[in-house]
C-alpha positions in Angstrom: 0.0 0.0 0.0 1.4 3.4 -1.1 1.7 6.3 1.3 -1.1 8.1 -0.5 -3.3 5.1 -0.2 -2.4 4.7 3.5 -3.1 8.4 4.2 -6.4 8.2 2.4 -7.3 5.0 4.3 -6.4 6.8 7.7 -8.6 9.7 6.7 -11.5 7.4 6.0 -11.0 5.5 9.1 -10.7 8.6 11.2 -14.0 9.9 9.8 -15.6 6.5 10.4 -14.3 6.5 14.0 -15.8 9.9 14.6 -19.2 8.7 13.3 -19.2 5.5 15.3 -18.1 7.5 18.4 -21.0 9.8 18.0 -23.5 6.9 17.5 -22.1 5.2 20.6 -22.2 8.4 22.6 -25.8 8.9 21.7 -26.6 5.3 22.8 -24.6 5.8 26.0 -26.5 9.0 26.7 -29.8 7.2 26.2 -28.7 4.2 28.3 -27.6 6.6 31.1 -31.0 8.4 30.9 -32.8 5.1 31.4 -30.4 4.1 34.2 -31.0 7.5 35.9 -34.7 7.0 35.8 -34.3 3.4 37.0 -32.1 4.5 39.9 -34.5 7.3 40.8 -37.5 4.9 40.9 -35.4 2.3 42.9 -34.6 5.0 45.4 -38.3 5.9 45.7 -39.0 2.2 46.1 -36.5 2.0 48.9 -38.1 4.8 50.8 -41.6 3.2 50.3 -40.3 -0.1 51.5 -38.8 1.6 54.6 -42.2 3.2 55.2 -43.9 -0.2 54.7 -41.7 -1.7 57.4 -42.5 1.1 59.8 -46.3 0.9 59.1 -46.3 -2.9 59.5 -44.7 -2.6 62.9 -47.1 0.1 63.9 -50.1 -1.9 62.7 -48.8 -5.0 64.5 -48.3 -2.9 67.7 -51.9 -1.6 67.4 -53.3 -5.1 66.8 -51.5 -6.3 69.9 -53.2 -3.4 71.9 -56.6 -4.4 70.4 -56.0 -8.0 71.3 -55.1 -7.0 74.9 -58.1 -4.7 75.2 -60.4 -7.4 73.9 -59.0 -9.8 76.5 -59.5 -7.2 79.3 -63.0 -6.4 78.1 -63.9 -10.1 78.0 -62.4 -10.6 81.4 -64.6 -7.7 82.7 -67.7 -9.1 81.0 -67.1 -12.5 82.5 -66.7 -11.0 85.9 -69.9 -9.1 85.3 -71.8 -12.2 84.4 -70.4 -14.0 87.5 -71.4 -11.2 89.8 -74.9 -10.9 88.3 -75.4 -14.6 89.0 -74.3 -13.9 92.6 -76.7 -10.9 92.7 -79.6 -13.2 91.5 -78.8 -15.8 94.1 -78.6 -13.1 96.8 -81.9 -11.6 95.7 -83.5 -15.0 95.9 -82.0 -15.5 99.4 -83.2 -12.1 100.4 -86.7 -12.9 99.2 -86.7 -16.2 101.3 -85.3 -14.4 104.4 -87.7 -11.4 103.9 -90.7 -13.9 104.0 -89.5 -14.8 107.6 -89.4 -11.2 108.6 -91.4 -10.5 111.9 -94.5 -8.4 111.9 -92.8 -5.9 114.2 -90.1 -3.6 112.9 -86.4 -3.7 113.8 -86.5 -0.6 115.9 -89.5 -1.9 117.9 -87.9 -5.2 118.6 -84.6 -3.5 119.5 -86.3 -1.1 122.0 -88.1 -4.1 123.6 -84.8 -5.9 124.0 -83.2 -2.8 125.5 -86.2 -2.4 127.9 -86.0 -6.1 129.1 -82.2 -5.8 129.5 -82.7 -2.7 131.6 -85.4 -4.4 133.7 -83.1 -7.4 134.3 -80.3 -5.1 135.4 -82.4 -2.7 137.6 -85.2 -4.9 139.0 -84.8 -7.5 141.8 -86.1 -10.7 140.1 -86.4 -14.3 141.2 -84.8 -17.0 139.1 -88.0 -17.9 137.4 -88.8 -14.3 136.4 -85.3 -13.6 135.2 -85.3 -16.9 133.1 -88.5 -15.8 131.5 -87.1 -12.4 130.6 -83.9 -14.0 129.2 -86.0 -16.3 127.1 -88.0 -13.3 125.8 -84.7 -11.6 124.9 -83.5 -14.7 123.0 -86.7 -14.9 121.1 -86.5 -11.2 120.2 -82.8 -11.6 119.3 -83.8 -14.4 117.0 -86.3 -12.1 115.2 -83.7 -9.3 115.1 -81.1 -11.7 113.5 -83.5 -12.0 110.6 -83.3 -8.2 110.1 -79.5 -8.3 110.5 -79.2 -11.1 108.0 -81.4 -9.1 105.6 -79.2 -6.1 106.0 -76.0 -8.2 105.5 -77.5 -9.8 102.4 -78.7 -6.4 101.0 -75.3 -4.8 101.7 -73.6 -7.7 99.9 -75.9 -7.3 97.0 -75.3 -3.6 96.9 -71.5 -4.1 97.0 -71.9 -6.5 94.0 -74.1 -4.1 92.2 -71.4 -1.4 92.7 -68.8 -3.7 91.5 -70.8 -4.6 88.4 -71.3 -0.9 87.7 -67.5 -0.3 88.0 -66.8 -3.3 85.7 -69.3 -2.1 83.2 -67.6 1.3 83.1 -64.3 -0.5 82.6 -65.7 -2.7 79.9 -67.2 0.3 78.1 -63.8 2.1 78.4 -62.0 -1.0 77.1 -64.5 -1.1 74.2 -64.1 2.6 73.4 -60.3 2.4 73.4 -60.5 -0.9 71.4 -62.7 0.7 68.8 -60.4 3.7 68.4 -57.2 1.7 68.2 -58.8 -0.8 65.8 -59.9 2.0 63.5 -56.4 3.4 63.6 -55.0 -0.1 62.9 -57.3 -0.4 60.0 -56.2 3.0 58.6 -52.6 2.1 59.1 -53.2 -1.3 57.3 -54.9 0.5 54.4 -52.0 2.9 54.1 -49.6 -0.1 54.2 -51.5 -1.8 51.3 -51.4 1.4 49.2 -47.6 1.6 49.8 -47.3 -2.1 48.9 -49.1 -1.4 45.6 -47.0 1.7 45.0 -43.8 -0.3 45.7 -44.9 -2.9 43.2 -45.7 -0.2 40.6 -42.3 1.5 41.1 -40.5 -1.9 40.8 -42.4 -2.7 37.7 -41.6 0.7 36.1 -38.0 0.5 37.3 -37.6 -3.0 35.8 -39.0 -1.6 32.5 -36.3 1.2 32.5 -33.7 -1.4 33.3 -34.8 -3.5 30.4 -34.5 -0.5 28.1 -31.1 0.2 29.6 -29.9 -3.3 28.8 -31.4 -3.2 25.3 -29.5 0.1 24.6 -26.3 -1.4 26.0 -26.7 -4.4 23.8 -27.2 -2.1 20.7 -23.9 -0.3 21.8 -21.8 -3.5 21.8 -21.4 -3.8 18.0 -20.4 -0.1 18.0 -17.9 -0.7 20.7 -16.4 -3.6 18.8 -16.3 -1.5 15.6 -14.6 1.3 17.6 -12.0 -1.2 18.7 -11.5 -2.6 15.2 -11.2 0.8 13.6 -8.9 2.1 16.4 -6.6 -0.9 16.0 -6.5 -0.5 12.2 -5.6 3.2 12.7 -2.9 2.4 15.1 -1.5 -0.2 12.7 -1.5 2.2 9.7 0.0 5.0 11.7 2.6 2.6 13.0 3.5 1.7 9.5 3.9 5.3 8.5 6.1 6.0 11.6 8.2 2.9 10.7 8.6 4.1 7.1 9.4 7.6 8.3 12.0 6.3 10.7 13.5 4.2 7.9 13.7 7.2 5.6 15.3 9.2 8.4 17.8 6.5 9.1 18.7 6.4 5.4 19.0 10.2 5.3 21.2 10.2 8.4 23.4 7.4 7.0 23.8 9.4 3.7 24.8 12.5 5.5 27.1 10.5 7.7 28.7 8.9 4.7 29.2 12.3 3.0 30.7 13.7 6.2 33.0 10.7 6.6 34.2 11.0 3.0 34.9 14.7 3.5 36.8 14.0 6.8 38.9 11.3 5.1 39.7 13.6 2.2 40.8 16.3 4.7 42.8 13.7 6.5 44.5 12.6 3.3 45.3 16.2 2.4 46.8 16.6 5.9 44.3 19.1 7.0 43.3 19.4 10.6 40.0 17.7 11.6 37.3 19.1 13.7 36.5 17.2 16.9 33.2 16.1 15.4 35.0 14.8 12.3 37.6 13.0 14.4 34.7 11.4 16.5 32.9 10.3 13.3 36.0 8.6 11.9 36.9 7.0 15.3 33.3 5.6 15.6 33.5 4.3 12.0 36.7 2.4 12.8 35.3 0.9 16.0 32.2 -0.6 14.2 32.7 -4.2 13.2 33.4 -4.9 9.6 31.2 -7.2 7.6 
């Protein structure tokens, strides 16, 4: 290949290299654009997933509270049922005892007992009279015990009724808190589901951008190979030119050296004084091995 042909070839290859570089640069720019969009969506997806993790923990925490409140409410309701059963039994027992209630009232009976006690303490009685009064007191005390038992049963029933009232208030409060927390848990769950859907959408869109990125990179591979081939061919041709130029330079240097050596020898033969450069040139020539 002549120098002119080689130069023309280099020119053509350089133009081709520029064209291929431009094409690949455009594809790289497009690929990077898809990659940037993909990375942006992946970053959004990461933030959404972190939020999903937080929401799931919050929802689970609220559900645990709901579960605990349900258990407390059910415990309260069970206690209420048990105490209501006790109240019913007490009411039945009160009814039975009330049927045995004396015709005279508690105050009347109590005053009568006090009067007899006073008489026993202040009056001189024989044994028979005292025994009769003591028996009367026993009979009256037996009647008073019915009233006392009624009072005790009624107080027990009242205590239970107060406990039931307190338990109902607690149960209502548990139910109120439970309802509020359950609502909050539901709202949190719905938000979580929306984020899950959003995360899936972002991932699908990011995967689409990544697919486009890979497709562009695949399109760029032949161009990269072509760039490598053209670049190697350019280096080869330029190397050949440099080698020829160096050969031409060596030939020129050898011709000049030969001419200078001839001139130096002619001066030496004429007995003329040599310059240091001429002396060095002849000395170097003599030191070189002969063929």
